[in-house]
BAGUVEX-382759 format. One record per residue (C-alpha): residue in one letter; x, y, z. Coordinates in steps of 0.2 Angstrom, whole numbers, plus 5000, padded with zeros to 4 digits. Layout:
<zavexs>
ZAVEX:A:X:Y:Z $
...
</zavexs>
This chain:
<zavexs>
ZAVEX:M:5099:5059:4998 $
ZAVEX:G:5097:5068:5015 $
ZAVEX:I:5081:5073:5023 $
ZAVEX:T:5074:5090:5020 $
ZAVEX:P:5068:5102:5034 $
ZAVEX:F:5050:5098:5028 $
ZAVEX:G:5054:5080:5028 $
ZAVEX:W:5059:5081:5046 $
ZAVEX:L:5042:5090:5050 $
ZAVEX:H:5033:5076:5041 $
ZAVEX:T:5043:5063:5051 $
ZAVEX:V:5040:5071:5068 $
ZAVEX:I:5021:5072:5064 $
ZAVEX:S:5021:5054:5059 $
ZAVEX:I:5031:5049:5075 $
ZAVEX:V:5019:5058:5086 $
ZAVEX:A:5004:5049:5077 $
ZAVEX:V:5013:5032:5079 $
ZAVEX:I:5016:5035:5097 $
ZAVEX:A:4998:5040:5100 $
ZAVEX:G:4992:5025:5091 $
ZAVEX:I:5003:5013:5101 $
ZAVEX:V:4997:5021:5118 $
ZAVEX:A:4979:5020:5112 $
ZAVEX:L:4981:5001:5107 $
ZAVEX:V:4990:4996:5122 $
ZAVEX:R:4980:5006:5135 $
ZAVEX:D:4963:5005:5127 $
ZAVEX:K:4965:4990:5115 $
ZAVEX:K:4958:5002:5101 $
ZAVEX:I:4960:5019:5094 $
ZAVEX:S:4945:5030:5097 $
ZAVEX:T:4942:5049:5095 $
ZAVEX:K:4932:5048:5110 $
ZAVEX:N:4948:5051:5121 $
ZAVEX:L:4962:5063:5119 $
ZAVEX:V:4975:5050:5113 $
ZAVEX:G:4964:5044:5099 $
ZAVEX:K:4961:5062:5094 $
ZAVEX:V:4979:5066:5093 $
ZAVEX:Y:4982:5050:5083 $
ZAVEX:V:4969:5054:5070 $
ZAVEX:V:4974:5073:5069 $
ZAVEX:M:4992:5068:5067 $
ZAVEX:T:4988:5055:5055 $
ZAVEX:I:4979:5067:5044 $
ZAVEX:L:4993:5079:5045 $
ZAVEX:S:5005:5065:5041 $
ZAVEX:C:4996:5061:5025 $
ZAVEX:L:4994:5080:5020 $
ZAVEX:T:5012:5084:5023 $
ZAVEX:G:5017:5067:5014 $
ZAVEX:F:5008:5073:4998 $
ZAVEX:F:5021:5087:4996 $
ZAVEX:I:5036:5075:4997 $
ZAVEX:F:5042:5069:4980 $
ZAVEX:H:5058:5059:4979 $
ZAVEX:H:5058:5057:4960 $
ZAVEX:G:5046:5071:4955 $
ZAVEX:E:5031:5060:4953 $
ZAVEX:I:5017:5053:4963 $
ZAVEX:S:5023:5037:4973 $
ZAVEX:P:5015:5023:4981 $
ZAVEX:G:5016:5033:4997 $
ZAVEX:H:5005:5046:4990 $
ZAVEX:I:4992:5033:4986 $
ZAVEX:L:4993:5026:5003 $
ZAVEX:G:4990:5043:5010 $
ZAVEX:V:4974:5044:5000 $
ZAVEX:I:4969:5027:5005 $
ZAVEX:T:4973:5031:5024 $
ZAVEX:L:4962:5047:5023 $
ZAVEX:I:4948:5037:5015 $
ZAVEX:V:4949:5024:5029 $
ZAVEX:L:4949:5038:5042 $
ZAVEX:G:4934:5045:5035 $
ZAVEX:I:4925:5029:5035 $
ZAVEX:A:4930:5025:5053 $
ZAVEX:G:4925:5042:5058 $
ZAVEX:A:4908:5041:5050 $
ZAVEX:A:4906:5024:5059 $
ZAVEX:E:4911:5030:5076 $
ZAVEX:H:4902:5047:5076 $
ZAVEX:K:4887:5044:5064 $
ZAVEX:H:4884:5026:5066 $
ZAVEX:A:4884:5025:5047 $
ZAVEX:F:4885:5006:5047 $
ZAVEX:G:4872:5002:5060 $
ZAVEX:R:4876:4988:5072 $
ZAVEX:A:4892:4985:5063 $
ZAVEX:S:4898:5003:5066 $
ZAVEX:Q:4909:4999:5081 $
ZAVEX:Y:4918:4986:5072 $
ZAVEX:V:4921:4997:5056 $
ZAVEX:A:4927:5011:5067 $
ZAVEX:T:4939:5000:5078 $
ZAVEX:I:4946:4990:5064 $
ZAVEX:G:4947:5005:5052 $
ZAVEX:Y:4957:5015:5064 $
ZAVEX:S:4968:5000:5067 $
ZAVEX:L:4970:4998:5048 $
ZAVEX:T:4977:5015:5047 $
ZAVEX:F:4989:5011:5061 $
ZAVEX:F:4995:4997:5050 $
ZAVEX:F:4996:5009:5035 $
ZAVEX:H:5008:5020:5046 $
ZAVEX:M:5020:5004:5048 $
ZAVEX:I:5023:5003:5029 $
ZAVEX:P:5032:5019:5027 $
ZAVEX:T:5040:5018:5044 $
ZAVEX:L:5047:5001:5040 $
ZAVEX:T:5052:5006:5022 $
ZAVEX:E:5060:5023:5027 $
ZAVEX:G:5068:5016:5042 $
ZAVEX:S:5076:5000:5034 $
ZAVEX:T:5081:5009:5018 $
ZAVEX:R:5090:5023:5028 $
ZAVEX:L:5096:5015:5044 $
ZAVEX:P:5109:5012:5049 $
ZAVEX:S:5117:5026:5040 $
ZAVEX:G:5129:5020:5027 $
ZAVEX:A:5123:5002:5028 $
ZAVEX:P:5104:5001:5028 $
ZAVEX:L:5095:4985:5032 $
ZAVEX:A:5086:4985:5016 $
ZAVEX:S:5092:4989:4999 $
ZAVEX:S:5076:4996:4992 $
ZAVEX:P:5057:4996:4995 $
ZAVEX:D:5057:4980:4985 $
ZAVEX:D:5070:4971:4996 $
ZAVEX:P:5063:4954:5001 $
ZAVEX:K:5068:4956:5019 $
ZAVEX:L:5057:4972:5020 $
ZAVEX:Q:5043:4964:5011 $
ZAVEX:M:5043:4950:5024 $
ZAVEX:A:5043:4962:5038 $
ZAVEX:I:5028:4971:5031 $
ZAVEX:G:5020:4954:5029 $
ZAVEX:V:5023:4950:5047 $
ZAVEX:V:5016:4967:5053 $
ZAVEX:F:5001:4964:5042 $
ZAVEX:L:4998:4947:5050 $
ZAVEX:L:4999:4956:5067 $
ZAVEX:F:4986:4968:5061 $
ZAVEX:L:4975:4953:5056 $
ZAVEX:I:4977:4945:5073 $
ZAVEX:G:4974:4962:5082 $
ZAVEX:A:4958:4965:5072 $
ZAVEX:A:4952:4948:5076 $
ZAVEX:L:4955:4951:5095 $
ZAVEX:Q:4947:4968:5094 $
ZAVEX:A:4931:4960:5085 $
ZAVEX:T:4930:4947:5098 $
ZAVEX:R:4932:4959:5112 $
ZAVEX:L:4918:4970:5104 $
ZAVEX:H:4907:4955:5102 $
ZAVEX:A:4909:4950:5120 $
ZAVEX:E:4906:4968:5126 $
ZAVEX:S:4890:4969:5116 $
ZAVEX:R:4882:4954:5124 $
</zavexs>
């Protein structure tokens, strides 16, 4: 099945979010809405989730829809931590790691859609359940855990 014009819009929004996330993580070592690239990341991630809610491959709610809801919840928690200091002294950790977690969430559909569609005619993965794809997502999760540990260590060092 091909991608619809609305699917392309969703894809472009998601790509902009991922690029902004990469820029923030490489440049600033974290995603924060206290700068433009972080704001772009969060706004585009919200739009990605919202547009994703209108994409139905089989006419029903999918794991992608559930991931969108979870992403929005985590964005809300990270935003409350960053701007309202809702978690006291832990707020900077909750915000930084929360935003990074949403970046990991972006990687799940990125890897899934990319590997089950590309290259055209001979995709890398046969389905979202393909063991190769599951392994790739596992590796990216491990990278998230390492990154989160490095972020927490950096925040702890900065707070001394």
